[in-house]
N, C-alpha and C positions, 0 to 999 in steps of 0.2 A: 842231417849234413849237406852242403849244394855245391854240385865241383865247380868251380873258381876256373881251373887250366889246366892243361895236361901240358906234360913239359918231356916228354919220351920224344922217339923220332918221329915224322911225319904219319909215315907207314903204321907206328903203333898207333899214332896219336887216332888214326882212322878204324882204325880196327876197334877201340876204346870205344868210342862214339857208335861205331855200326853194335859195339855191347850193350850203347846204353850212358855210358859214362862222359856224354857232351857235357860241356859248359850249361851252367844252370839248368842241370837237372840234380834231381832229390835223391840221395844216397843212404841206405842204412847199415851202418855196422856191423853186422851182429858176432862175430868172433875177430879177436887180434893173436893169433896162436903165430905157428909157422907161415901159416897162409891168413890173406884176412877173408873171411867171408862176408860179403856184400849183398842187401837187396836191393836189386833197381830194377825199377821197370817191371815190378811184380814178380821178377827171377829172381833167383839167388846165384849170384857169381862169384867163384872164387879165382884168387887174384896172388902171386907172389907178392910178397911183402918188397921184392925189387922195383916189381911193379905196379903195386901201390904207393910206392911212393910218390912215381911220376904224376900222379894226379892229386892237384892242389883242392884244398875241400875248406870250407868256411862250415861253421859250427852254428846251429840255429837255433833262437831260444826256444826251451821249452812251450810247447802250446799250456795256455795254463787252463786248471779244470774247469769243465764248468758245475757251475753251481749248483745244487739239491732243488727242488722245486722244494719252497715251503709249503705245508699245510695248508690244503686253504684255498692257494695262490693261484 
């Protein structure tokens, strides 16, 4: 996923950016339970569901797997 827009208050948006949730940043969601656990900038961060709802993201297509090399190639 990639962060497209922050919709919280200015102060909260600034704090999110300081934690690595800036626009155009790639984010990986690890769990979606009561809280949201994400990996961003090589760190795992927990967010409340309410705060996570204020981070608008776009899902990126999955990378294609690399083909296995053929024997003799």
